[in-house]
N, C-alpha and C positions, 0 to 999 in steps of 0.2 A: 400638321406641323410636327417636326421631330425635336424633342427636348430630352434632357437627361438629368439625373442626379446620381449620387453615389450608388443608389440601390439598383436602378434600372433605367431603361429608356422609356420615354413618355411619348406616345404617338397619338396625335389628335386628342390630347387631354387624358389618355388612359395608359396605365402601365402595361406594356406589352413587350414580348420578345421581339427584337429586331431580326427579321428573317429575310435575308437578301441573297441575291445571286448575281454573278457578273456575266453580262452579255456584251462583249466588245462590239459596239455598233458597226465598226469598220470591218468586221469579219463575218458576222451573222448575215446571211443573204436577206436583202430587203423583202423579197417575195415570200419569205417564210418567217419573218421576224414576229409578226403578230401571233401566229400559231404557237411558236416556241415560248413566247412570253405568257400566253394563256395557259399553256401546260404547267408552267411554274406557278402562276397565280392560283391555279386550282389546287395546289398543294398547301395553300394557306400562307404563302409568302406575302410580305407587305412592302417590299422594296426591291429595286434592281440597281446595279451599278454598271458603270462603263468608263473605260479610259477614253480620253480624247487626245490622241497622240499628236504632239507637235511635229513629230517626224513626218507624218503624212499630210497634215493640214497646211504646213508652210514648207513644202518641198524646196521651193525656191524663195530666197529671202524677199519678203515684202509681198508675196503672192499667196493669198489664203484661199484654200479650196474647201468649201463646205457644201458643195452641190453635186459631187460626183457619185457614182454608183456605190463606192465604199466610203464616202466622206459626207454623206447627207445626214448630218447630225440632227437636224430639225425633224426629219422623218422618224428617227429613232424616238425623240422626245414626244412627238405627236402620237406615236403608236403606244408608248408607255402610258400617256394620258388616257388614251382610248381604252386600254386594257384595265386601267385603274391603279397603276403603280406609281408610288413616289420614287424619286431617283437620287442616288448618290453619284455625283459626277466627279470624275478623277482626271482633271485636266493637266496635271503635272505641276511644273515643267517635265519632270521625269515620269515615265510609265514602266520601264523595263519590259515586262510582258513578252519576253523572248523576241524583242525587236532588234534589228541590226545595230542601231545606235542608242539602244536603251530608251527610245522614245524621243530623243532630241534630234533636230534636223541636222543632216550631215554637214551642211554649209557652216553651221555654227561651230562645229568642232574643229574646223580648220583654223580657228582663232586660238592658237596655243596658249596665249596669255591667260585665258579663262580656266585652263585645266588645273585640277588639283595637283599639289606638289607633296612629295614626301618630306621627311624631316630635314633631309639634305638639300631640299630645293629642286629636286628632279621630278619631271613628269613621269608618272608610272602607269597611266591608263588613258587611252584616247577618248573614253566616254565619261570619265569622272571629272566633273567641273567643281570649281570653288564657288559654293552657293552664293556668297555675298560679293562676288566680283562685280564691279559696276557695269561692265559691258554685258555680262550674262544677264543681270537683272534688267538692264535696259531692253534687251531683246525679248526676254521673258514677259515683261510688262506689255509690250506691243502685242504679242501673241495672246496672252490671257485676256486682254481687253477685247480682242476679236471674239474669243469664246464667250465672254460675258455679254456681248451684244445679242447672242442667241439665248443665253441662259435667262436673262431678265424677262424674256417673253414667256418663260415657263416657270415663273416663281411659284406658281400654285403647286407644282409637282417636284421642283428641285429643292429637296429638303436639306441637303448637306453637300458640301464641296470639300473634297480632300485636298490638303495642302501637300503638294509634291507626292512622292511615293517612296516608302522604305528609305528615308533619308539616312545618310551615312553608309548604308549598305554597299552602294556602288564603290565607295571609297575603301572601306576596310576589307571587303572581299577581294579587292584588287591590290591590296598591299598596305594601305596606310590611311590614317586620318589626314585631313587636308591642312598643310602648313603653307599655303600660298601667301606670300608676303602682301600682295596687293589685296587679295580677297579677305585677309584677316587683319590687315593693319599692323603687320609686324615690322618693327624698326622705324615706324613713322610717328612723329610727334602728334598726339591726338588720335592715333590709330586705335582700332578696337582692342588689339592685344596689349598695346602699351598702356591704354587706359585701364584695362582689366588689371594688369600688374600693379599699376599705381594705386588703384582703389584697394587692392588686396594687401599690399605691403607698405605703402606710403614712402618707404625709404629703400633704395636698392640694396643697401647693406644687409637688410633683413632677408631679402631674397637670396643674396649671395651666401649668407649663413646657412640657409635651408638647402639651396641647390649645390653648395660647395663650388661656387663659381667666383669670378672676379670682374663683374661688369661695372662700368662707371655710371651708367644710367639705364633706365628702363628701355630707352630707344636702342641701346646696344644689345639687349638680351636676344641671343641667337638660339633658336631651338636646336640647331645641329650641334652646338656646343653643349647645351644643357643635356642633350640626349646621351652624351658621352661622359658627363660629370658624375661624381660619386652620388650626388643627390638626384639621380635620374628619376627615381620613383616619385619623388616629390614634384618634380617638373611635370612628369606624365600625369599625375593626379590633377595638378593645376590646369594643365592643358585640356583635360577632359571636361573640367568644369567650364573653361572658356569655350570649348566646342559646344557644350550645351547651351550657353548663352548665344553663341553664333547661330545655332539652329533656331533658337527662339526669335532672334532678329530676322532671320530668313522667313520664318512662318508669319511673323507680324507684317513683313513687307508684302507677302502674298495676300494676307487678309485685307490689308489696306487697298490693294488693287481691286479686290472684289467689292469692298465697301464703296470705293469711289465710283464703281460702275452701277451702284444701286442694288447689289446682291448682298444683302445682309443676313443671309441664312447661316445656320450652324456649319462649322467646319470641323475637320478631323484630320488625324494623321495615323499612319500604320507603321509601327516599328517592324522591321523585317522578320524578327522572331522574338519570342519571349525574353531571350537573353540580352537583347539590345534595349529593352525598356529603360534600364538605368541611364542610358545616354539622353533620355528625354525628361529627366528630373527637373531641370531648369525650365523647360517648356511647360511642364505641368504646373509650375508655380506662377508662371507669368502670362499664359495665354488665356484670353477671354473668349467665351462662346466657341469653345473647341474641346473635343475629347480625343484621347489617344487610345488606340487599340494595338493589336499586334497580329502578324501573319503567322500561320502555323502549318507546316508541312512535315510529314514523317518519312516520305520517300519521293525523290525526284530523279532517281538514277539507280541502275542495278548495283552500283557500288556503295550505296548507302547501307548503314548497318542493319536497318529493319525493312522488311518487305510489307508488313501489315501492322495495324495498331497493336501495341503490346502493353502489358500491365504498368510498367514503370514510366510510360509516356505521361501518365497523369501528373508526375512531378513538375515537368516543364510547363505544362498548362496551368497547374495550380500556382506555380511561382509567378507566372505572368498575370494570372487573375488577381492574386494577392497584391502584387505591386500596383496594379491599376487601381485597386480599391484604396490602397494607401495614398495614391495620387488624388483620390476623390472622384474616380470615374466608374461607371458600370463596366464590367469586364466584357470586352468584345473582340472577336477574331475577325479582322477586316479582310483577310484572305484565308479562307478555310478550305483545306484541300478536298476537292470533290472530283479530282481527276489526276492525271499524271502526264508530264511532258514525255515520258518514255512509255511506249506501248508494251514494253517488255514486262512491266509490272502492272497487271490489271488491278483495277479498283472495283471490288465487288460490292454488292448491296450490303453485305455484313460489315465490310470495312468502313464504308461511309457511316453506317448507323452507329457502330461501336465508337468510332472516332468522335462523332458528334456527341454521343451520350457521355463519353469521358469528359468532354468540355463542359457540358451542361452540369455534370456532377461536381465540377470545381467552382461553379457559380457563374459561368459565362452567360451573359444576357443578350448577346448579339452575335449573329453568325452571317457572314457574307461568303457564300459558296463560290470558290474560284476553280474553274469557271463553270457556268451552267451550259454554255454552248459556244461553239466557235465557227470557224469557216476559213475561207481562203485569206492568206495574208495579202496586204497591199503589195503590189509588185516591187521586188527589190528590198523589202523591209523585214522579211522573216529571217530570224537568226537560227532557227532549228528545222524549218520545213516550209514548203510552199503553202501547205494547208495547216492551219493551227487548230488541231482537233482536241488535244490535251486529254484524250480519252474521257471527255466530258460526259455528264449524264445524258445530255442531248448531243448526239454526234454532229460533226460538221455537216453531214448530209441530212440531219434532222431526225435521225432515228433514236428511240429511247434505249438506253443501256440499262442493265440491272441496277446500277448505282442510283438511277433516278428513283427507283422504288425505295432505296435506303433513305434518300432525302425526304421522300413522301412520308415514310414512317416516322422520321424525326419530327417533321413539321406537325404531323398528326398528334404525336406525343405531346409536343409543346402546347398545341391548341386544347388538348383534352386535360392538361394539367396547368391551366392558366395561373393557378395560385403560386406556382414555382417562381414566377417573375417577381413576386414579393418576398421570396424566401432568401435566407442567408445561410451559407454553409457553416455549420457549427464547428467550433474548434476548442481544444482543451489546452493547447500549449503553443507558444510562439517559438519559431526558429529564427533567431536573430540574423539579420542580413545587413552587412556593411555596404552602403551605397558605393563607396570608393573601391572596395574589392570586387563588387559585382561588375564594376566597369572595367576591371583589369588595368592593363597598361596601354592597351590600344583599342579599347572598345568592347572586348569580350571578357567574360568573368574569369576569375581565378579561384581555384579550390572549390568550385561549385559542387563537385561530386561528393565532397565530404559532408555537405548539408542536404544532399538529395539522395541519389541512388545508393552510394556506399555508406551513408551515414544516417542522420536522424530520420529522414523522411521514410525510408524503407522500413526501419524498425518500428516506427509509429504506425505505418500502414498495416503492419501485422499485429498491432496491439488494439486495445479498446480506446486509445486516446488519439484524437484527431489533431493534426498540426495546421499551422498557418505560417507562411513565410512573412516576416514583418521587418520592414526597414527599421533600423535602430532609432531613427528619429521619430518613429510612430508607435512606440511601445505602449502597451496597455498593462498597467500594473496589476490588473485583476487576473491576468493569465500568467502562469509561469513562463520563464524564458530559458531556452537552451541556447548556449553561446559557444562558439568555437574560437579558441584563442588565436588560431592562425587565420581566422576569417574576421579580423578585427583590426582597426586602426586607432591610434591614440586620439584622433579628433572625434572618434565615436564615444570616448569615455564619458563626456558630460551626459549623454543620453542614458547610459547605463547607470551612472551614479544617481541621476534623478529618479530613475526607475526603482533603484534600491532604496532611496530615501523615502519613497512613497509606499514602501512595504512590498515591493515586487520580489518574487522568488526567482533565484538564478541558479542554474546548473551550468558551470563552465567546464569545458573539456580542452585538453591539450595544453598548450603554452599559457602561462598566466602572465598577461601583459603587465608591465610596470605601472601603467596608468590605471590599472584596476586594483592595485594592492591597497589603495585607500579603502576599498570595499572588503576585500578578502583578507587583508592583513599580511603579515610577513611570512608568506609561504615560499620556501625555496625548493628548487628541484635540481637534479643532476641527471645527465644522460644515462639512459638505461635501455637495453635492447630486450624487450619482452614480447615481441610480436608473436602472436599465435600461441602464447603460453597461457596455461590456465590461470585465471584469477579467481578470487573468492569475493563476491559482492553480497553483503548482508547475509552471509552464511551459505550462499548458493554458488555453484560453479559458473564461471563466465568465460567464454572463449572468443577468440578472433578479434579482440580489440587491438588497435595499433598503439603500442606504448613505447614512446621514445625517451621518457624520463620518469624518475621516481621522486617522491616527495621526501626531502631530507630534513627540512625545517618546517615546523607547523606550530601555530599558536596553541596553547594548552586547552583553550575552550572548544576546540574542534574534537569530534569523535571519529573513530576509524569507520570507513564505509567499505573500502575495497583494498585488498592486499594481493600481492603477486605470488607467483609459484613458490618463491623462497621467503615469503613473508615481507617483501618490499611494500612500503606504504604507497598506494596508488590512488586512493580516494578518501576525502575527508568531508565532514559536514557539520554545520551548526545552524540552527534556526532556519532562516530563509536562504541559506547559502550552501551549495555543494560544489566541491572542486575535485575534478578527476584528471589525472595527468596523462590520460590516454584519449584516443579519438575513436568513434564508432567505426566498425567495419562489418556491416550487417550481412551475414551469410547464414545465420541460423536463428531459431526462435528464442534462444536464451538472451539475445540482445533486446528483443521485444519485451521479454519478461523483466529484464533489467530496467527498462524505461517505465514499465508499468509500476514497479516498486518505487522508483524515484518519484514519479508523478503522483502516486497515491500518497506518499509522504508529504508532498507539497499541497495535498488537498485538491488536486485538479479534478475537473468534472469529466468522467468518461463520456464518450459519444456512442459508439456501437461496439459491442463485443461479439465477435464472430467465432463460433466453435471451431471452424476451419480457418486457420490464420492465413491461408493462401487465398481466401475469398475476401477481397478488400471492400471497404464500404466508405461512402461519404454520407453524412447526415445533414439534411437541409430542413430549415424550420421557418415558420411564420409564428405569429402569436397564437394562431388557431390550429395550425396543421404541422405535421412533420412527415418526412419520408426518407427513404434510404436508397441510394444507388448502390447496386450490388455488382461488383466487378470481378469477372472470371474470364480472363483472356488467355487461359491455358487450353490445351487440346484435350480436355476431359470434362465430363459432367461433374458437378459437385453438389453436396448437400451440406447445409450449415444451419445452425440455430443462431438467430440474431437476438441479442438483448439490447433494445433500443432505448436510450435515455431521452425521454420526451419532456423532461423537466420535473413534473410532479410524480412520475412513476416510470417504471421500466416495462416496456412492451416487448413480449417475446414472440418471435416469428420463426417458424421453420420454413426454410426456403430450399428449393431445388433449382439450381442454376445450370443451364446448358453450357457446353463448351463454347469458348469464344463469344461470350455474351456480356453486355452491360444491361442489366435490368433495373427495374424500379419497384420498390415496395412501399406502400403508404403505411405509416404507423397509426393504426386505428385503435 
């Protein structure tokens, strides 16, 4: 039986890494299924997953096919039981999986009324539905109950059922969140959106003041009007919150269907990528017996920016893992790239291994390789090819590719380092994340580079201090906080004030929000153009920071920390507070040295010091053991000396790391 807590997954009563792989039962040939499953089982895997596409099961409305050559779902489950696998079943309603209708039956999509609408009420995609539309849910329930008739026979191996697939993805990728009036109860007395606004504002005049609109009632509130109003951002933020509640309502509806059918196992959902996790905040607070993970791909096309795993990819994974921990879940990647839809970009043994090790280094405790093997598409349902091969570790013809050895090596590493499942990634400092800004104005984050690649995270990766992305509602006053003024909303101020009142240490960069002046005092700034000009920070030169303003008024109890090229005041400090009128732009090591001085002043605890700053590390610990992931994804060998802080002492290790390698060193 599969369970979980914040630390890890618990499989049959023991903490274990969840090691799974996707075998789409409707593609993998039945006559070779058992052999392919056994190959994966022998690597140390403990679970497999499969979609159950509505698109092929109910090709004609009311006619369900579970007995054909490519639809014999029970044969798949029987074979999994025989091999010894537990199963994660992904019945939808959506599957995507490069299917012509994204997994939905074509006949259903002829009902235009169920399709998602943009803010102006127009249909924008023929496969994007409004999740809570009554007709869609009515038909989905009939289908899912048919699937459950089979699943209840295999409750001994069906350990988890996924609720839909990459929810919201099909909507925002194709243009918009869903503003369907019927699906969301917009303009209807007692409707979901009207009730949400009523609960939030009580009086429509309060909403009008915030949105700068002139509605007479909550029933009159029209998203197309709000979207053009001066208070558009406030409306957008509210609608994203409402969208999160609607997703929760949808997931609960699906859970209830499974429960009514006698299938009371664990459920899960997969955000389409780490950046979409903030859209599931409401679900994380309100769903029982469910965990959320994310999908992670670094290349699915020759036109993507990267062709292989690279050093800075760790930040997107780390942010995803950190948000999941803030939600109370073990970090899991429910679709982990182990192949590629385009054969133009081969996935090598080294690629799979390094990409997986990067994830384990950030604290990932569950991986579901997508896909492990494929085969022919059901006739007429393929969106990319007649044969869905995906350059998978086991080819559509059943041959092993070099990437299979990469997976084998990863699984062997996890089995031989079982203690890592109990470990937590050590961190020295928190990078503050505003939930509202992470959600952006249509579901994708704003300003994220300033806290990741361009800003805090890269500088800290080159330093001896380790970072954690932390939602501002989840701050730990024992760890210093780095905060970006432009990545902050006034509604976040109570969290930061409480953090400061408890003795938390704050370094604020860029704009000083009015709502934080109760903490920092009457500091005033004026516009200043000092980009790429030399600064002096604590007596040392500092370059490449982005400075748009200088400090013109400052309380007398602050001391000078940073000055500009012509003596401008750019940074001040007192006690637990530091304010800098610039933002990081990490392109050299002097920024890493700047943060080392800042955090040393705050008394932060170092993690690992690497003599070669281009060799990055993550430190993981239990009460008894510690180890370091050593990351060198450049095309050259490197040597470095690591000074590892294991708590009661510093352990020194001299390490030689090969080019394009993520390795692991135990701190003994």
